[in-house]
VEXLUMPA-112767 format. One line per 4 residues: number of its first residue (from 1); their letters; for each residue x negated, y negated, z of N, C-alpha, C, O, CB. Coordinates in steps of 0.02 Angstrom, whole numbers, plus 32768, in hexadecimal, padded with zeros to 4 digits. Glycine has a CB too. Layout:
REM residues N
NUM = A = X,Y,Z,X,Y,Z,X,Y,Z,X,Y,Z,X,Y,Z; ...
END
This chain:
REM residues 175
1 = XXXX = D53D,E3E7,4E9D,D565,E3EB,4EE7,D54D,E42A,4F11,D52F,E42D,4F47,D5BE,E3F4,4EDB; D568,E466,4EDD,D576,E49B,4F1E,D535,E4A3,4F43,D535,E4AE,4F80,D590,E4ED,4F05; D4E8,E49B,4F14,D4B4,E4B3,4F13,D47F,E48B,4F47,D450,E49E,4F69,D4A5,E4B6,4ECE; D49D,E44F,4F3C,D488,E405,4F81,D4B3,E422,4FAE,D48C,E42C,4FDC,D4A4,E39D,4F72
5 = XXXX = D4FB,E440,4FC9,D51D,E459,4FEB,D501,E481,5017,D4FB,E474,5053,D542,E46E,4FCF; D4E8,E4CB,4FEF,D4CC,E4EE,5006,D490,E4EA,501F,D482,E518,5046,D4D2,E50C,4FEC; D463,E4BF,5013,D41D,E4AF,5035,D436,E480,5072,D424,E495,50A9,D3DF,E485,4FFD; D450,E456,5072,D459,E453,50C0,D474,E487,50EC,D463,E490,5127,D480,E422,50CE
9 = XXXX = D4A2,E4AC,50C9,D4BC,E4DC,5102,D48B,E522,511C,D491,E54E,5147,D505,E4F9,50E5; D451,E50E,50E1,D416,E542,50FF,D3F7,E51B,511C,D3E3,E53B,514D,D3E5,E56C,50D3; D3DD,E4D2,5122,D3B5,E4C6,5142,D3BA,E4B5,518C,D395,E4BE,51BC,D3A0,E4A4,5125; D401,E493,5182,D431,E4AD,51C7,D42A,E4E0,51F9,D435,E4E4,5236,D469,E4C1,51B5
13 = XXXX = D415,E507,51CC,D42C,E54E,51F4,D3E5,E561,5210,D3E1,E56D,524D,D453,E596,51BC; D398,E567,51DA,D358,E55A,51FC,D350,E52E,5221,D317,E530,5236,D32D,E552,51DD; D377,E4F1,523F,D368,E4B6,5266,D371,E4E6,52B1,D34B,E4E9,52E1,D3A5,E469,5257; D3AA,E506,52A6,D3E3,E52F,52E4,D41C,E517,52E1,D446,E530,5306,D3D5,E528,5335
17 = XXXX = D42D,E4EA,52BC,D476,E4D2,52C4,D495,E4F3,5271,D48C,E4E1,5237,D47B,E469,52D1; D4B4,E51D,5289,D4D0,E541,523E,D52D,E503,5247,D546,E4E6,5277,D4E1,E5CB,524A; D53C,E509,520E,D568,E4D3,51F5,D58F,E507,51D4,D57B,E52D,51A8,D549,E493,51C5; D5E1,E502,51F7,D614,E530,51EC,D640,E4F9,51B4,D649,E4BD,51B5,D63F,E54D,523B
21 = XXXX = D64F,E523,5191,D6A6,E4FA,5164,D6DD,E514,518F,D6F3,E549,51A4,D6C0,E51E,50FE; D6EB,E4BE,5193,D73F,E4DC,51C3,D773,E4D7,518A,D775,E49B,5180,D764,E49B,5214; D79B,E4F2,5162,D7D1,E4EC,513A,D802,E4E6,514B,D81B,E511,516F,D7D9,E50D,511B; D82B,E4A6,5135,D866,E482,5157,D88E,E4A0,5154,D88D,E4D9,513C,D87C,E44B,5146
25 = XXXX = D8C4,E482,516D,D911,E49E,5163,D937,E480,5145,D949,E449,5158,D935,E4A8,5193; D943,E490,5127,D97F,E48E,50EE,D9D5,E463,5127,D9F4,E476,5159,D98F,E504,50CB; D9D9,E42A,50FA,DA0B,E3F3,50FF,DA37,E418,511F,DA4B,E412,5159,DA26,E3CE,50BF; DA4B,E44C,50E9,DA90,E468,5108,DA98,E4A5,5157,DAC7,E4B6,517A,DAAF,E495,50C1
29 = XXXX = DA39,E4B8,5155,DA32,E4DE,51AB,DA49,E4A6,51DE,DA78,E4B3,5203,D9D2,E4F6,51C6; DA2D,E46C,51E1,DA29,E442,51FF,DA78,E424,5206,DA99,E432,5238,D9F5,E41D,51E4; DA90,E402,51DD,DAC7,E3DE,51CF,DB0B,E42E,51B5,DB35,E421,518A,DAAA,E397,5184; DB0B,E451,51C5,DB46,E488,519F,DB85,E462,51A3,DBA9,E474,5175,DB54,E4DA,51C8
33 = XXXX = DBA7,E42C,51D1,DBF1,E43F,51CE,DBF8,E405,5184,DC25,E407,515A,DC29,E42A,5227; DBCC,E3E0,5187,DBB3,E3BB,5140,DBD0,E3C7,50F5,DBE1,E3A0,50C8,DB6A,E3CE,5137; DBD0,E40C,50FC,DBBF,E437,50C7,DBF3,E450,50AD,DBFF,E45C,5072,DB97,E468,50D7; DC14,E458,50DC,DC73,E458,50CE,DC93,E42A,50B6,DC77,E3F8,509F,DCA0,E45C,5107
37 = XXXX = DCCB,E430,50B5,DCFA,E3FB,50A2,DD52,E417,50A7,DD6B,E43E,5080,DCE3,E3E4,504E; DD75,E3F7,50E2,DD56,E3CC,5108,DD16,E3E9,5138,DD0A,E425,5142,DD8C,E3B0,512C; DCE9,E3A1,515A,DCC0,E3BF,5185,DCE2,E3D1,51C7,DD14,E3BA,51E3,DC88,E397,518E; DCA9,E411,51DB,DCC6,E41E,521B,DCC6,E3F8,5249,DCAB,E3C1,524B,DCB4,E44B,5235
41 = XXXX = DCF5,E423,5289,DCBC,E3E7,52BE,DC83,E3FA,52DE,DC79,E435,52CF,DCDD,E3C9,5300; DC59,E3E6,5303,DC1E,E3EF,5329,DC1C,E42F,534A,DC42,E433,537A,DC18,E3BB,5358; DBF5,E467,533C,DBDC,E47C,5363,DB9E,E4B6,535C,DB92,E4E7,5339,DC0C,E486,537E; DB7E,E494,5394,DB22,E4AF,53A0,DAF6,E4E6,5384,DAF9,E519,53A6,DB15,E4C5,53E3
45 = XXXX = DAD3,E4E8,5355,DAD1,E529,533B,DA85,E547,5366,DA50,E52B,5371,DAD0,E525,52DD; DA9A,E586,5374,DA70,E5A4,53AC,DA47,E5C0,5399,DA24,E5DF,53C2,DA89,E5CB,53D5; DA33,E5C4,5347,D9FF,E5B0,533F,D9B2,E592,534A,D97A,E5AC,534B,DA10,E5A7,5334; D9C7,E554,5352,D99D,E51C,535D,D985,E536,539F,D9AC,E54F,53C7,D9C1,E4D0,535C
49 = XXXX = D938,E530,53AD,D922,E513,53E8,D92D,E4C7,5417,D92B,E491,53FB,D8ED,E517,53D9; D933,E4CB,543F,D928,E482,5462,D8E4,E45E,5461,D8A9,E470,5466,D936,E488,54AC; D90E,E40F,5456,D8D6,E400,5454,D8BC,E3D5,54BA,D8D5,E3B4,54E8,D8D7,E3CA,5405; D879,E3FB,54A4,D863,E3E9,54F3,D87A,E39D,550B,D887,E36C,54E7,D809,E3EC,54FC
53 = XXXX = D87A,E3A3,555E,D889,E365,557B,D852,E337,555C,D81E,E34D,5542,D889,E367,55CC; D866,E2E9,5562,D849,E2AA,5557,D7F7,E2AA,556F,D7C0,E29C,5556,D878,E274,5580; D812,E2C2,55B1,D7C2,E2C4,55D1,D777,E2D9,55C1,D73F,E2C3,55CD,D7C5,E2E3,55FE; D798,E318,559C,D769,E334,557B,D761,E33B,5540,D73C,E366,5527,D764,E35D,558A
57 = XXXX = D783,E310,5520,D766,E310,54D5,D732,E2CA,54E2,D704,E2C2,54BB,D7AF,E304,548C; D73E,E293,5522,D71C,E262,5532,D6ED,E26B,5553,D6CC,E23E,556C,D736,E23C,5547; D6E2,E2A9,555B,D6A7,E2B3,559B,D658,E285,557C,D630,E26D,55A5,D691,E323,55A7; D64E,E280,553E,D5F6,E26A,552D,D619,E237,551A,D5FE,E224,54E6,D5B7,E292,54F0
61 = XXXX = D659,E204,552B,D652,E1C0,54FD,D654,E199,5539,D666,E1AA,5572,D691,E1AB,54BD; D640,E166,5525,D64D,E127,5548,D68A,E102,555C,D6B0,E0EF,5530,D634,E102,552A; D696,E0F4,5599,D6DF,E0E9,55BC,D6DD,E091,55B9,D708,E06D,55D3,D6E5,E110,561D; D6AB,E07C,5597,D68D,E028,55AA,D6D2,E01C,556B,D6DF,E04C,5546,D617,E005,5590
65 = XXXX = D6E4,DFFF,5567,D718,DFF8,5549,D702,DFC1,5503,D724,DFAD,54D4,D74F,DFDF,5581; D6B9,DFB6,5517,D6A0,DF70,54D4,D690,DFAB,5486,D690,DFA1,544A,D62D,DF33,54F6; D685,DFE3,54AD,D657,E019,5498,D689,E064,547D,D683,E08B,544E,D61F,E02A,54E3; D6B1,E060,54AA,D6ED,E093,548B,D6FA,E098,545F,D715,E066,5448,D720,E094,5497
69 = XXXX = D6F0,E0E4,5423,D70C,E0E8,53F8,D779,E0CF,53F1,D788,E104,540E,D6EF,E12C,53F0; D797,E0C1,53EC,D7EE,E0B3,53D0,D7E7,E0E2,5388,D80E,E112,538B,D808,E047,53B8; D7C1,E0E1,534D,D7EB,E0F1,5324,D7A1,E0FE,52F1,D76F,E0DE,5302,D82F,E0B5,5313; D79E,E128,52BA,D76C,E13E,52BA,D77D,E124,525D,D7B6,E133,524D,D75F,E190,52E3
73 = XXXX = D763,E110,5239,D764,E0E6,51E6,D73E,E124,51D0,D726,E14C,51F8,D732,E089,51D5; D738,E12D,5179,D701,E13B,515F,D6F4,E108,512C,D728,E0F1,5115,D701,E17B,514A; D6C1,E0F1,5114,D69A,E0D3,50E7,D6B2,E104,50A3,D6C1,E140,50A1,D644,E0D3,50FF; D6AE,E0CF,506B,D6B8,E0E3,5027,D69B,E11A,5010,D6B4,E141,4FE8,D6A7,E0B8,5001
77 = XXXX = D647,E11E,5037,D615,E143,5005,D608,E141,4FD0,D5EF,E16C,4FAC,D618,E171,4FFE; D621,E0ED,4FC1,D5F5,E0BB,4F82,D5B9,E0A5,4F70,D5A7,E093,4F39,D602,E088,4F7F; D586,E0A8,4FC6,D534,E0B1,4FBF,D520,E0D4,4FC8,D4E2,E0D2,4FC5,D50C,E099,4FD5; D538,E105,4FD8,D506,E14A,4FDD,D527,E188,4FC6,D505,E1BB,4FCA,D4EF,E15C,502C
81 = XXXX = D561,E18D,4FAE,D57C,E1CF,4F85,D5B3,E1E5,4FCF,D5EF,E1EC,4FC2,D529,E21B,4F69; D5A2,E1ED,5006,D5C8,E1FA,503B,D5EE,E1E9,5065,D5D0,E1EC,509A,D5B8,E205,5050; D61B,E1D9,506C,D63D,E1B2,508E,D624,E1B9,50E2,D614,E1F3,50F2,D688,E1C2,507D; D61F,E17F,5119,D604,E188,514A,D645,E16D,5180,D679,E151,516C,D5BE,E165,5146
85 = XXXX = D637,E17B,51C1,D65C,E184,51E7,D65C,E135,5221,D635,E130,5251,D647,E1CC,5200; D68A,E104,5211,D698,E0C1,5236,D6BB,E0D6,5269,D6F2,E0F1,5260,D6BF,E089,520F; D698,E0CA,52BE,D6BA,E0D8,52E4,D6D5,E068,52FC,D6B9,E031,5300,D689,E11B,531F; D70D,E082,5302,D70F,E02E,5337,D722,E02E,5360,D741,E062,536A,D72F,DFF5,532D
89 = XXXX = D724,E001,5397,D71A,E008,53DB,D754,DFEB,53F2,D765,DFB5,53DA,D6DC,DFEA,53F8; D773,E006,541B,D7AD,DFEF,5445,D7A4,DFA1,545A,D7D8,DF85,546C,D7B3,E01F,5488; D76F,DF7D,545B,D76C,DF39,545F,D78A,DF25,5416,D7C2,DF1C,53FE,D71E,DF1D,5470; D769,DF25,540B,D781,DF22,53B2,D7B6,DF1B,5382,D7CA,DEF4,5357,D777,DF4E,5399
93 = XXXX = D7C6,DF61,53A3,D80C,DF5D,539D,D857,DF2C,53A8,D887,DF16,538A,D80F,DF83,53B6; D831,DF30,53FC,D877,DF0A,542B,D851,DEB9,53FC,D875,DE9C,5425,D870,DF0F,54B3; D840,DE9A,53E5,D826,DE57,53DF,D85A,DE5B,5396,D88F,DE3E,538A,D7C2,DE47,53DB; D839,DE83,5374,D859,DE8A,531D,D8B0,DE97,5322,D8CF,DE7C,52F5,D82E,DEE0,52EC
97 = XXXX = D8E0,DEC8,5361,D915,DEA8,535D,D938,DE98,5384,D971,DEB1,5389,D92E,DEB7,5341; D915,DE57,53B9,D93F,DE14,53C8,D928,DDD3,53B5,D92E,DD9D,53D2,D949,DE0B,540C; D905,DDE5,536F,D91D,DD9F,532A,D96E,DDA9,532D,D990,DDD7,5342,D8F9,DDB4,52BD; D97B,DD77,5316,D9AF,DD5F,52FB,D9C0,DD59,52D6,D9C1,DD22,52BC,D9BA,DD42,52FE
101 = XXXX = D9E6,DDAB,52A7,D9F4,DDB5,525A,DA4F,DD91,524F,DA86,DDAB,5241,D9EC,DE20,5244; DA3A,DD4F,525D,DA83,DD3D,5231,DA86,DD0D,5207,DA4C,DD13,51F2,DABB,DD2A,5258; DA9B,DCE3,51E9,DABA,DCB0,51BC,DAFD,DCA1,51D4,DB22,DCA8,5205,DABE,DCC9,5173; DAF9,DC7E,5181,DB53,DC56,5174,DB7B,DC93,5173,DBB9,DC97,5177,DB66,DC23,511A
105 = XXXX = DB53,DCBF,516C,DB9C,DD07,5156,DB96,DD2A,518F,DB60,DD38,51AB,DB90,DD4B,5106; DBDA,DD3D,51A6,DBC2,DD6F,51D4,DBC0,DDBA,51B6,DBDE,DDD2,5186,DBF0,DD6B,5212; DB8D,DDD8,51E6,DB8A,DE2B,51A4,DBAB,DE5B,51DC,DBBF,DE94,51D3,DB1C,DE58,5181; DBAB,DE3B,5212,DBE0,DE80,523C,DC29,DEAC,521A,DC62,DE95,5213,DC08,DE57,5287
109 = XXXX = DC0C,DEF6,5208,DC41,DF08,51F9,DC38,DF31,51A0,DC4B,DF63,5182,DC6F,DEC3,5207; DC07,DEEA,5190,DBF8,DEF0,5150,DBD6,DF42,512B,DBAA,DF6B,5138,DBC6,DEB6,514C; DBF0,DF3D,5113,DBC0,DF8B,50E1,DB93,DF7D,50BD,DB9A,DF59,508B,DBE5,DFB8,50A7; DB59,DF9A,50D0,DB06,DF9F,50A1,DB17,DFC1,508D,DB38,DFE3,50B4,DABB,DFAC,50B4
113 = XXXX = DB16,DFDA,5048,DAFF,E026,5021,DAC0,E011,5020,DAAB,DFE0,5002,DB1E,E03F,4FCF; DA90,E04D,5054,DA48,E04E,505B,DA39,E090,5047,DA1D,E0BA,506C,DA2C,E03C,50A2; DA4C,E09A,500F,DA3C,E0F4,4FFB,D9F2,E0E4,4FC2,D9D4,E114,4FA9,DA99,E129,4FBD; D9E4,E0B2,4FBA,D984,E0B3,4F8D,D966,E09B,4FCF,D932,E084,4FB8,D96A,E067,4F36
117 = XXXX = D964,E094,5002,D934,E091,5040,D928,E0C4,5085,D948,E0CF,50B8,D947,E057,505A; D8EF,E0D9,506D,D8DF,E131,507F,D8CC,E10D,50DB,D8AF,E0DB,50EE,D879,E169,503E; D8E9,E13B,50F9,D8EF,E13B,514C,D8A6,E132,516E,D89F,E123,51A9,D911,E189,5169; D874,E13D,5144,D84A,E139,5157,D819,E112,514C,D7E0,E119,5161,D844,E15B,5156
121 = XXXX = D835,E0DD,5120,D7FA,E0A6,5107,D83E,E069,511D,D87B,E064,5123,D7D4,E0AC,5099; D7F8,E041,5122,D804,DFEA,5147,D850,DFCF,5120,D87F,DFBF,5145,D7AD,DFA2,5128; D855,DFCC,50F5,D8A8,DFC5,50CA,D8EA,E006,50E8,D927,E00C,50ED,D896,DFDB,505D; D8B9,E024,50F2,D902,E05D,511B,D90B,E03E,515E,D93C,E01F,5172,D8EB,E0C4,512E
125 = XXXX = D8C5,E04E,5186,D8C9,E01E,51C3,D900,DFD9,51C2,D928,DFC5,51EC,D87B,E000,51CB; D8F5,DFC9,5195,D917,DF60,51AF,D933,DF72,519D,D949,DF8C,51D1,D90D,DF0A,519C; D971,DF95,5154,D9AE,DF9D,5151,D9CC,DFCB,518D,D9EC,DFC1,51C0,D9BA,DFB5,5112; D9B7,DFF5,5172,D9DA,E026,51B3,D9DE,E029,51EC,DA10,E03E,520A,D9CE,E053,51BA
129 = XXXX = D9AE,E018,5206,D999,E007,5256,D9A7,DFBC,5274,D9CA,DFB3,52A6,D944,E011,525E; D987,DF87,524C,D978,DF45,5266,D9D3,DF2F,5262,D9FF,DF28,528C,D934,DF10,522D; D9D0,DF2B,5223,DA17,DF04,521F,DA4C,DF27,5244,DA6B,DEFA,525F,DA32,DEFD,51D4; DA6E,DF6D,5257,DA90,DF7A,5265,DA92,DF79,52AD,DAC7,DF7F,52CD,DA96,DF9F,5248
133 = XXXX = DA4D,DF70,52CB,DA48,DF5D,5318,DA4C,DF14,531E,DA66,DEFB,5350,DA03,DF76,533C; DA35,DEF1,52F0,DA29,DEAC,5303,DA6F,DE8A,52E4,DA84,DE58,5303,D9DC,DE8C,52E1; DA91,DE9F,52AF,DAC8,DE77,529F,DB02,DE93,5296,DB31,DE73,527E,DABD,DE54,526F; DB06,DED2,52A6,DB51,DEF2,52AD,DB63,DF16,525F,DB96,DF35,5251,DB92,DEA9,52C2
137 = XXXX = DB2D,DF0A,5235,DB44,DF34,51DC,DB57,DF81,51EE,DB61,DF99,5226,DAED,DF3A,5195; DB5A,DFA3,51AC,DB78,DFE5,51C9,DB62,E006,516A,DB78,DFFD,5131,DBE9,DFE0,51F1; DB24,E031,5192,DAEC,E033,514F,DB17,E07D,5136,DB3F,E09D,5158,DA7C,E03E,5168; DB04,E088,5100,DB2B,E0CE,50F0,DAF1,E0DF,50D0,DAC2,E0BC,50BD,DB77,E0D3,50C1
141 = XXXX = DAFD,E130,50CA,DAD2,E15B,50A7,DAFB,E193,5086,DB38,E195,5087,DA9D,E177,50D6; DACE,E1C7,5064,DAD0,E1EB,503E,DAE6,E22F,5074,DAC7,E243,50A5,DA91,E1E7,5011; DB25,E246,5057,DB1A,E27B,5082,DAF4,E2B5,508C,DADF,E2D0,5059,DB3F,E28B,5086; DAE2,E2D8,50D6,DAA7,E2FB,50BC,DA9B,E347,5088,DAB4,E37D,5099,DA89,E305,50F8
145 = XXXX = DA7F,E342,505F,DA77,E398,5028,DA39,E39F,503B,DA0E,E37B,5056,DA7E,E39B,4FC2; DA3C,E3D3,5026,D9F6,E407,5015,D9C5,E3FB,4FED,D98D,E413,4FF7,DA02,E442,4FF9; D9D4,E3CA,4FAB,D9AA,E3A5,4F9A,D99A,E358,4F78,D9BB,E344,4F48,D99B,E3C7,4F83; D984,E348,4F83,D97B,E2EB,4F90,D99E,E2D9,4F59,D9AA,E2EB,4F1F,D925,E2C1,4F8E
149 = XXXX = D9A8,E2AD,4F7F,D9D5,E288,4F81,D9B1,E258,4F3A,D976,E248,4F2E,D9E3,E269,4FD1; D9FC,E24A,4F10,D9E1,E222,4EE5,D9DC,E1BF,4EFD,D9FB,E1A8,4F2D,DA12,E237,4EA3; D9BF,E1A5,4EE0,D9B2,E167,4EF9,D9CA,E120,4EB7,D9A0,E112,4E8C,D95A,E16D,4F10; D9E2,E113,4EB8,DA1D,E0F8,4E8C,D9E4,E0D1,4E5B,D9A7,E0D4,4E66,DA62,E0BD,4EBB
153 = XXXX = DA07,E0AA,4E1C,D9C4,E086,4E0A,D9DF,E043,4DF9,DA1C,E043,4DFE,D997,E0A9,4DC9; D9CB,E013,4DE9,DA01,DFE4,4DFF,DA30,DFA6,4DD1,DA46,DF6D,4DD4,D9DE,DFC3,4E32; DA29,DFF1,4D9F,DA60,DFEC,4D67,DA9E,E011,4D8F,DAD5,DFF5,4D8D,DA47,E018,4D16; DA9A,E040,4DAC,DACB,E071,4DDD,DAED,E040,4E0F,DB29,E03A,4E1B,DA9B,E0AF,4E0C
157 = XXXX = DAB1,E01C,4E2E,DABB,DFFD,4E85,DB07,DFBC,4E56,DB3B,DFA9,4E71,DA44,DFBA,4EBC; DAF5,DFAF,4E1C,DB12,DF56,4DE7,DB5C,DF64,4DF9,DB86,DF47,4E1B,DB05,DF50,4D6E; DB58,DFAE,4DC8,DB8C,DFD0,4DD7,DBC3,DFE3,4DF6,DBFF,DFE4,4DE8,DB82,DFE1,4DD9; DBA2,DFF2,4E24,DBD1,E022,4E73,DBD7,DFD3,4E9A,DC11,DFCC,4EAE,DB8A,E079,4EBB
161 = XXXX = DBBB,DFA9,4EA5,DBC3,DF6E,4EC5,DC0D,DF44,4E9B,DC36,DF26,4EBE,DB74,DF45,4EBF; DC14,DF47,4E46,DC3D,DF23,4E2C,DC89,DF30,4E24,DCB6,DF0C,4E10,DC25,DF1B,4DFA; DC88,DF8A,4E45,DCC9,DFA5,4E48,DCED,DF95,4E7B,DCCC,DF95,4EAF,DCCA,DFE1,4E45; DD37,DF83,4E83,DD4A,DF60,4EA0,DD5A,DF9C,4EDB,DD69,DF87,4F12,DD77,DF34,4E7D
165 = XXXX = DD58,DFD1,4ED3,DD75,E009,4F16,DD2C,E014,4F49,DD28,E032,4F7E,DD93,E06E,4EEC; DCF3,DFEF,4F22,DCB3,DFC5,4F41,DCCC,DFBB,4F83,DD09,DFB1,4F83,DC9E,DF77,4F1B; DCAF,DFBB,4FC4,DCB1,DF9E,4FFF,DC78,DF7F,5024,DC74,DF72,5060,DCC9,DFC7,5020; DC41,DF73,4FE5,DBE9,DF82,4FFE,DBEC,DF21,500C,DC16,DEFB,4FF6,DB95,DFAF,4FA2
169 = XXXX = DBC5,DF17,5028,DBCC,DEC9,501B,DB69,DEB9,5000,DB53,DE90,4FD9,DBEF,DE94,507C; DB46,DEEA,5027,DAFF,DF04,4FF5,DB02,DF38,4FE9,DB2E,DF5F,4FFB,DABC,DF04,500B; DAC5,DF47,4FBC,DAA8,DF79,4FC4,DA6F,DF6C,4F9C,DA60,DF3E,4F76,DACD,DFAF,4FB8; DA49,DFAE,4FB2,D9F2,DFB2,4F9B,D9E7,DFD9,4F5C,DA14,DFF4,4F3C,D9BF,DFDB,4FD7
173 = XXX = D9A5,DFDB,4F4B,D994,E005,4F06,D93F,E00E,4F0D,D917,DFE2,4F1C,D9AF,DFD4,4EB3; D938,E03A,4F02,D8E2,E040,4EE2,D8B9,E028,4EBC,D87C,E031,4EBB,D8D2,E068,4EC9; D8E4,DFFF,4E91,D8B2,E001,4E4B,D8B3,DFB8,4E56,D894,DF93,4E2F,D8D1,E023,4DF3
END
C-alpha cells in the first residue's frame, strides 16, 4: 500500500500537482474542554485559523439550488477499494428533510443511541440529521476522543437496551 501511495505522490509531482499530507488534529486539540472532568466552559482556541467566509469557500460552486452541494458523504469504497465522495444537493436534502417522519409512535424527545452509525455514511446522515430534524428525536454520540470510538457489536447494543437505566428508545449497530 505504501508503494502504491508513493507512486501516486511521485506521478502527481511529475504532473506539476504535488500532493501534501495533512495531519489531522486530535480530538483533544479540537475539543479540549471535553477532556477535562468536569467539562470546562467554552473558550475559543487562539491557535486555530478562522474559517474563510462562506462566500469565499463557495466562490466556484454553483448557486443553483438544484446542484449546489449541501453536504458530502463518502461511499464505502467496496467497489473500487477507495471511498468516493457523494455530493448531496440542497434541493435533494430539502426534499429528504420535508418527508413526514412520523408513525403511530411520537418520537419527539426519544433518545436514539446512534453510536454504530458513522456520521459521514448514509445511515449516520439518516439517524443523526434526518431523524433529529424531522421527528425531534435526540441522537446520542460517543464523547470525542483521540482514538477511534468503539463500534458496539449487536450483543452489546441489546444488553445496553435491556438495562433499566438506559433511556434509549432505539440504537444502531454496525453488524
